[in-house]
N, CA, C and O of each residue as an XYZ file, in Angstrom:
208
protein
N     -67.092     62.191    -15.841
C     -66.177     61.184    -14.873
C     -67.242     61.212    -14.208
O     -67.842     62.287    -14.174
N     -67.820     60.005    -13.452
C     -68.720     60.243    -12.269
C     -67.963     60.254    -10.765
O     -66.792     59.904    -10.620
N     -68.725     60.660     -9.806
C     -67.973     61.153     -8.391
C     -67.473     59.796     -7.834
O     -66.521     59.747     -7.055
N     -68.114     58.741     -8.239
C     -67.643     57.187     -7.653
C     -66.114     56.901     -8.263
O     -65.336     56.155     -7.669
N     -65.811     57.487     -9.352
C     -64.529     57.214    -10.069
C     -63.303     58.053     -9.126
O     -62.162     57.679     -8.855
N     -63.948     59.197     -8.789
C     -62.776     59.960     -8.041
C     -62.525     59.462     -6.643
O     -61.443     59.599     -6.072
N     -63.750     58.783     -6.040
C     -63.364     58.266     -4.757
C     -62.461     57.131     -4.833
O     -61.591     56.944     -3.983
N     -62.676     56.249     -5.989
C     -62.277     55.117     -6.240
C     -60.392     55.431     -6.201
O     -59.637     54.633     -5.646
N     -59.988     56.465     -6.758
C     -58.686     57.084     -6.738
C     -57.936     57.240     -5.646
O     -56.715     57.102     -5.731
N     -58.561     57.560     -4.424
C     -58.296     57.972     -3.206
C     -57.708     56.873     -2.239
O     -58.464     56.020     -1.773
N     -56.559     56.888     -1.981
C     -56.070     55.811     -1.023
C     -56.709     55.523      0.496
O     -56.511     56.465      1.264
N     -57.281     54.640      0.946
C     -57.702     54.490      2.077
C     -59.064     55.298      2.303
O     -59.257     55.855      3.383
N     -59.860     55.345      1.432
C     -61.065     56.334      1.464
C     -62.388     55.525      2.095
O     -63.478     55.984      2.435
N     -61.871     54.104      2.127
C     -63.184     53.199      3.028
C     -63.203     53.176      4.402
O     -64.004     52.524      5.071
N     -62.249     53.947      4.869
C     -62.260     54.234      6.260
C     -63.246     55.361      7.061
O     -63.778     55.308      8.170
N     -63.251     56.444      5.965
C     -64.095     57.578      6.342
C     -65.543     57.362      6.569
O     -66.103     58.207      7.267
N     -66.352     56.237      6.035
C     -67.559     55.952      6.591
C     -67.774     55.397      7.697
O     -68.755     55.707      8.372
N     -66.777     54.351      8.133
C     -66.478     53.703      9.302
C     -66.470     54.557     10.522
O     -67.179     54.390     11.515
N     -65.414     55.673     10.294
C     -65.056     56.784     11.172
C     -66.333     57.591     11.579
O     -66.535     57.916     12.749
N     -67.183     57.896     10.555
C     -68.382     58.579     10.768
C     -69.489     57.920     11.655
O     -70.292     58.509     12.378
N     -69.356     56.517     11.438
C     -70.599     55.799     11.947
C     -69.957     55.596     13.390
O     -70.807     55.607     14.281
N     -68.878     55.444     13.742
C     -68.246     55.372     15.162
C     -68.652     56.518     15.834
O     -69.311     56.482     16.873
N     -68.248     57.636     15.224
C     -68.450     59.157     15.810
C     -70.050     59.089     16.196
O     -70.409     59.292     17.356
N     -71.025     58.778     15.101
C     -72.340     58.909     15.531
C     -72.905     58.017     16.521
O     -73.960     58.283     17.097
N     -72.204     56.923     16.745
C     -72.734     55.913     17.625
C     -72.132     56.255     18.883
O     -72.678     55.834     19.903
N     -70.992     57.021     18.980
C     -70.401     57.253     20.281
C     -71.544     58.570     20.886
O     -72.048     58.504     22.007
N     -71.739     59.416     20.171
C     -72.465     60.622     20.321
C     -73.839     60.178     20.774
O     -74.426     60.675     21.735
N     -74.344     59.129     19.948
C     -75.800     58.856     20.143
C     -76.053     58.343     21.775
O     -76.934     58.794     22.508
N     -75.003     57.236     22.164
C     -75.036     56.549     23.219
C     -74.716     57.561     24.379
O     -75.217     57.379     25.489
N     -73.896     58.612     24.135
C     -73.763     59.482     25.172
C     -75.186     60.515     25.413
O     -75.668     60.899     26.478
N     -75.521     60.719     24.356
C     -76.945     61.511     24.636
C     -78.077     60.493     25.327
O     -78.840     60.867     26.218
N     -78.060     59.241     24.809
C     -78.867     58.445     25.667
C     -78.832     58.218     27.113
O     -79.737     58.179     27.946
N     -77.310     58.048     27.222
C     -77.091     57.875     28.829
C     -77.214     59.170     29.547
O     -77.584     59.084     30.718
N     -76.994     60.257     29.109
C     -77.216     61.481     29.625
C     -78.821     61.718     29.800
O     -79.231     62.392     30.745
N     -79.600     61.208     28.969
C     -81.206     61.354     28.982
C     -81.714     60.406     30.202
O     -82.537     60.811     31.023
N     -81.053     58.898     30.249
C     -81.520     58.374     31.435
C     -81.110     58.590     32.617
O     -81.810     58.238     33.566
N     -79.929     59.195     32.804
C     -79.152     59.340     33.927
C     -79.526     60.923     34.559
O     -79.350     61.082     35.766
N     -79.940     61.854     33.896
C     -80.163     63.173     34.189
C     -81.340     63.147     35.437
O     -82.091     62.227     35.760
N     -81.197     64.546     36.016
C     -82.192     64.755     37.117
C     -83.726     65.020     36.560
O     -83.817     65.943     35.751
N     -84.637     64.494     36.814
C     -85.811     64.690     36.192
C     -86.113     66.269     36.550
O     -86.396     67.090     35.677
N     -86.026     66.548     37.790
C     -86.507     68.390     38.179
C     -85.441     69.066     37.001
O     -86.047     69.678     36.122
N     -84.208     69.048     36.884
C     -83.410     69.878     35.939
C     -83.999     69.736     34.598
O     -83.953     70.686     33.816
N     -84.680     68.349     34.197
C     -84.890     68.267     32.853
C     -86.151     68.949     32.696
O     -86.406     69.506     31.629
N     -87.059     68.959     33.775
C     -88.225     69.713     33.556
C     -88.039     71.276     33.518
O     -88.665     71.999     32.743
N     -87.259     71.653     34.289
C     -86.822     73.100     34.346
C     -86.474     73.506     32.943
O     -86.921     74.535     32.437
N     -85.728     72.741     32.373
C     -85.012     72.883     31.115
C     -86.111     72.921     29.854
O     -86.067     73.720     28.918
N     -87.158     71.817     30.061
C     -88.174     71.834     29.235
C     -89.100     73.281     29.287
O     -89.696     73.648     28.275
N     -89.146     73.886     30.269
C     -90.106     74.965     30.562
C     -89.247     76.162     30.520
O     -89.554     77.116     31.235
N     -88.297     76.216     29.828
C     -87.504     77.524     29.607
C     -88.186     78.263     28.726
O     -88.370     79.438     29.045
N     -88.708     77.805     27.466
C     -89.415     78.719     26.673
C     -90.600     78.870     27.063
O     -91.149     79.192     26.010
N     -91.478     78.862     27.934
C     -92.610     78.821     28.678
C     -92.265     80.042     29.586
O     -93.123     80.915     29.715
N     -91.155     80.153     30.175
C     -91.028     81.293     31.308
C     -90.766     82.517     30.773
O     -90.639     83.497     31.507
């Protein structure tokens, strides 16, 4: 029996890909917002941590 057949028997399984896409999108947008609004000096300090 193929894996697809097991998934077809689970009720409500079609919601899981949508939930994971929404979570990924929310985290991606949050990281983008942080990257564009963060203080440039603190970002440079964080970038130089491995060199110090």
